[in-house]
LOLUMKOL-341940 format. One record per residue (C-alpha): x, y, z; residue in one letter. Coordinates in steps of 0.25 Angstrom, whole numbers, padded with zeros to 4 digits. Layout:
<site><c1>X</c1><c2>Y</c2><c3>Z</c3><residuo>A</residuo></site>
...
***
This chain:
<site><c1>-0178</c1><c2>0050</c2><c3>-0043</c3><residuo>M</residuo></site>
<site><c1>-0165</c1><c2>0042</c2><c3>-0041</c3><residuo>R</residuo></site>
<site><c1>-0162</c1><c2>0030</c2><c3>-0050</c3><residuo>M</residuo></site>
<site><c1>-0150</c1><c2>0021</c2><c3>-0051</c3><residuo>R</residuo></site>
<site><c1>-0145</c1><c2>0016</c2><c3>-0064</c3><residuo>I</residuo></site>
<site><c1>-0134</c1><c2>0006</c2><c3>-0068</c3><residuo>A</residuo></site>
<site><c1>-0127</c1><c2>0009</c2><c3>-0081</c3><residuo>L</residuo></site>
<site><c1>-0124</c1><c2>-0003</c2><c3>-0091</c3><residuo>T</residuo></site>
<site><c1>-0110</c1><c2>-0006</c2><c3>-0095</c3><residuo>T</residuo></site>
<site><c1>-0113</c1><c2>0000</c2><c3>-0108</c3><residuo>L</residuo></site>
<site><c1>-0119</c1><c2>0013</c2><c3>-0103</c3><residuo>E</residuo></site>
<site><c1>-0107</c1><c2>0015</c2><c3>-0094</c3><residuo>K</residuo></site>
<site><c1>-0097</c1><c2>0013</c2><c3>-0105</c3><residuo>A</residuo></site>
<site><c1>-0104</c1><c2>0023</c2><c3>-0114</c3><residuo>R</residuo></site>
<site><c1>-0104</c1><c2>0033</c2><c3>-0103</c3><residuo>I</residuo></site>
<site><c1>-0089</c1><c2>0031</c2><c3>-0100</c3><residuo>A</residuo></site>
<site><c1>-0087</c1><c2>0034</c2><c3>-0115</c3><residuo>R</residuo></site>
<site><c1>-0094</c1><c2>0048</c2><c3>-0113</c3><residuo>G</residuo></site>
<site><c1>-0108</c1><c2>0044</c2><c3>-0118</c3><residuo>Q</residuo></site>
<site><c1>-0122</c1><c2>0046</c2><c3>-0111</c3><residuo>F</residuo></site>
<site><c1>-0131</c1><c2>0034</c2><c3>-0110</c3><residuo>V</residuo></site>
<site><c1>-0146</c1><c2>0033</c2><c3>-0109</c3><residuo>R</residuo></site>
<site><c1>-0151</c1><c2>0027</c2><c3>-0096</c3><residuo>V</residuo></site>
<site><c1>-0166</c1><c2>0023</c2><c3>-0096</c3><residuo>D</residuo></site>
<site><c1>-0174</c1><c2>0026</c2><c3>-0084</c3><residuo>L</residuo></site>
<site><c1>-0188</c1><c2>0023</c2><c3>-0080</c3><residuo>A</residuo></site>
<site><c1>-0192</c1><c2>0038</c2><c3>-0083</c3><residuo>A</residuo></site>
<site><c1>-0184</c1><c2>0040</c2><c3>-0096</c3><residuo>G</residuo></site>
<site><c1>-0169</c1><c2>0040</c2><c3>-0099</c3><residuo>S</residuo></site>
<site><c1>-0157</c1><c2>0048</c2><c3>-0096</c3><residuo>I</residuo></site>
<site><c1>-0144</c1><c2>0050</c2><c3>-0103</c3><residuo>L</residuo></site>
<site><c1>-0132</c1><c2>0047</c2><c3>-0094</c3><residuo>V</residuo></site>
<site><c1>-0117</c1><c2>0050</c2><c3>-0095</c3><residuo>G</residuo></site>
<site><c1>-0104</c1><c2>0056</c2><c3>-0089</c3><residuo>R</residuo></site>
<site><c1>-0099</c1><c2>0069</c2><c3>-0093</c3><residuo>V</residuo></site>
<site><c1>-0085</c1><c2>0073</c2><c3>-0088</c3><residuo>D</residuo></site>
<site><c1>-0086</c1><c2>0062</c2><c3>-0077</c3><residuo>G</residuo></site>
<site><c1>-0100</c1><c2>0067</c2><c3>-0072</c3><residuo>A</residuo></site>
<site><c1>-0113</c1><c2>0059</c2><c3>-0074</c3><residuo>W</residuo></site>
<site><c1>-0124</c1><c2>0066</c2><c3>-0083</c3><residuo>R</residuo></site>
<site><c1>-0138</c1><c2>0062</c2><c3>-0086</c3><residuo>A</residuo></site>
<site><c1>-0149</c1><c2>0068</c2><c3>-0094</c3><residuo>Y</residuo></site>
<site><c1>-0163</c1><c2>0065</c2><c3>-0097</c3><residuo>E</residuo></site>
<site><c1>-0164</c1><c2>0058</c2><c3>-0111</c3><residuo>N</residuo></site>
<site><c1>-0173</c1><c2>0068</c2><c3>-0117</c3><residuo>E</residuo></site>
<site><c1>-0169</c1><c2>0079</c2><c3>-0128</c3><residuo>C</residuo></site>
<site><c1>-0173</c1><c2>0093</c2><c3>-0124</c3><residuo>R</residuo></site>
<site><c1>-0178</c1><c2>0096</c2><c3>-0138</c3><residuo>H</residuo></site>
<site><c1>-0189</c1><c2>0085</c2><c3>-0138</c3><residuo>R</residuo></site>
<site><c1>-0192</c1><c2>0075</c2><c3>-0127</c3><residuo>A</residuo></site>
<site><c1>-0185</c1><c2>0063</c2><c3>-0134</c3><residuo>L</residuo></site>
<site><c1>-0173</c1><c2>0055</c2><c3>-0129</c3><residuo>P</residuo></site>
<site><c1>-0160</c1><c2>0060</c2><c3>-0133</c3><residuo>I</residuo></site>
<site><c1>-0156</c1><c2>0046</c2><c3>-0138</c3><residuo>D</residuo></site>
<site><c1>-0169</c1><c2>0042</c2><c3>-0145</c3><residuo>L</residuo></site>
<site><c1>-0165</c1><c2>0032</c2><c3>-0155</c3><residuo>G</residuo></site>
<site><c1>-0150</c1><c2>0031</c2><c3>-0153</c3><residuo>V</residuo></site>
<site><c1>-0142</c1><c2>0023</c2><c3>-0144</c3><residuo>S</residuo></site>
<site><c1>-0134</c1><c2>0035</c2><c3>-0138</c3><residuo>S</residuo></site>
<site><c1>-0138</c1><c2>0049</c2><c3>-0134</c3><residuo>P</residuo></site>
<site><c1>-0124</c1><c2>0055</c2><c3>-0138</c3><residuo>M</residuo></site>
<site><c1>-0120</c1><c2>0063</c2><c3>-0149</c3><residuo>S</residuo></site>
<site><c1>-0110</c1><c2>0056</c2><c3>-0159</c3><residuo>D</residuo></site>
<site><c1>-0098</c1><c2>0064</c2><c3>-0154</c3><residuo>D</residuo></site>
<site><c1>-0102</c1><c2>0060</c2><c3>-0139</c3><residuo>G</residuo></site>
<site><c1>-0102</c1><c2>0074</c2><c3>-0135</c3><residuo>D</residuo></site>
<site><c1>-0117</c1><c2>0077</c2><c3>-0133</c3><residuo>F</residuo></site>
<site><c1>-0130</c1><c2>0070</c2><c3>-0130</c3><residuo>L</residuo></site>
<site><c1>-0138</c1><c2>0070</c2><c3>-0143</c3><residuo>L</residuo></site>
<site><c1>-0153</c1><c2>0070</c2><c3>-0145</c3><residuo>C</residuo></site>
<site><c1>-0154</c1><c2>0061</c2><c3>-0158</c3><residuo>H</residuo></site>
<site><c1>-0167</c1><c2>0067</c2><c3>-0161</c3><residuo>Q</residuo></site>
<site><c1>-0164</c1><c2>0082</c2><c3>-0161</c3><residuo>H</residuo></site>
<site><c1>-0149</c1><c2>0083</c2><c3>-0162</c3><residuo>G</residuo></site>
<site><c1>-0148</c1><c2>0090</c2><c3>-0148</c3><residuo>A</residuo></site>
<site><c1>-0135</c1><c2>0089</c2><c3>-0142</c3><residuo>L</residuo></site>
<site><c1>-0133</c1><c2>0089</c2><c3>-0127</c3><residuo>Y</residuo></site>
<site><c1>-0121</c1><c2>0092</c2><c3>-0119</c3><residuo>R</residuo></site>
<site><c1>-0117</c1><c2>0080</c2><c3>-0110</c3><residuo>L</residuo></site>
<site><c1>-0113</c1><c2>0088</c2><c3>-0098</c3><residuo>R</residuo></site>
<site><c1>-0126</c1><c2>0095</c2><c3>-0096</c3><residuo>D</residuo></site>
<site><c1>-0136</c1><c2>0091</c2><c3>-0106</c3><residuo>G</residuo></site>
<site><c1>-0136</c1><c2>0105</c2><c3>-0113</c3><residuo>L</residuo></site>
<site><c1>-0141</c1><c2>0104</c2><c3>-0128</c3><residuo>C</residuo></site>
<site><c1>-0130</c1><c2>0111</c2><c3>-0136</c3><residuo>V</residuo></site>
<site><c1>-0136</c1><c2>0108</c2><c3>-0150</c3><residuo>A</residuo></site>
<site><c1>-0150</c1><c2>0105</c2><c3>-0155</c3><residuo>G</residuo></site>
<site><c1>-0164</c1><c2>0109</c2><c3>-0153</c3><residuo>P</residuo></site>
<site><c1>-0163</c1><c2>0110</c2><c3>-0138</c3><residuo>C</residuo></site>
<site><c1>-0151</c1><c2>0119</c2><c3>-0138</c3><residuo>L</residuo></site>
<site><c1>-0148</c1><c2>0124</c2><c3>-0124</c3><residuo>G</residuo></site>
<site><c1>-0157</c1><c2>0114</c2><c3>-0116</c3><residuo>E</residuo></site>
<site><c1>-0152</c1><c2>0104</c2><c3>-0107</c3><residuo>K</residuo></site>
<site><c1>-0155</c1><c2>0089</c2><c3>-0105</c3><residuo>L</residuo></site>
<site><c1>-0162</c1><c2>0086</c2><c3>-0092</c3><residuo>A</residuo></site>
<site><c1>-0151</c1><c2>0081</c2><c3>-0083</c3><residuo>S</residuo></site>
<site><c1>-0152</c1><c2>0069</c2><c3>-0073</c3><residuo>V</residuo></site>
<site><c1>-0144</c1><c2>0068</c2><c3>-0061</c3><residuo>E</residuo></site>
<site><c1>-0135</c1><c2>0056</c2><c3>-0061</c3><residuo>V</residuo></site>
<site><c1>-0124</c1><c2>0050</c2><c3>-0052</c3><residuo>S</residuo></site>
<site><c1>-0116</c1><c2>0038</c2><c3>-0051</c3><residuo>E</residuo></site>
<site><c1>-0117</c1><c2>0029</c2><c3>-0039</c3><residuo>E</residuo></site>
<site><c1>-0109</c1><c2>0016</c2><c3>-0040</c3><residuo>G</residuo></site>
<site><c1>-0112</c1><c2>0009</c2><c3>-0052</c3><residuo>P</residuo></site>
<site><c1>-0125</c1><c2>0016</c2><c3>-0054</c3><residuo>E</residuo></site>
<site><c1>-0130</c1><c2>0030</c2><c3>-0059</c3><residuo>L</residuo></site>
<site><c1>-0140</c1><c2>0037</c2><c3>-0050</c3><residuo>V</residuo></site>
<site><c1>-0150</c1><c2>0045</c2><c3>-0058</c3><residuo>I</residuo></site>
<site><c1>-0158</c1><c2>0056</c2><c3>-0051</c3><residuo>R</residuo></site>
<site><c1>-0170</c1><c2>0061</c2><c3>-0059</c3><residuo>R</residuo></site>
***
């Protein structure tokens, strides 16, 4: 399935600062950001338990901005590949989602 999404000005600003943002879709949510100039997107679901990574908080980022942080279990995921580097799901990866930029919109392929 291919979907087009338009990011808000606030989402674009957060991504420009190196953060990932939550994008809600009909079938759940994904986390979208840029790493070393390339778009990255992951299913917003912790590999330890099937809960949203950003459950109960406004950002999926760790305090230092270097990782995606599951705020329920403390799992840390690398931004570039979604690999869990600390926590109860060590060595597992977030499910990646194909994302590309076409003009002012992002195209998500699931």
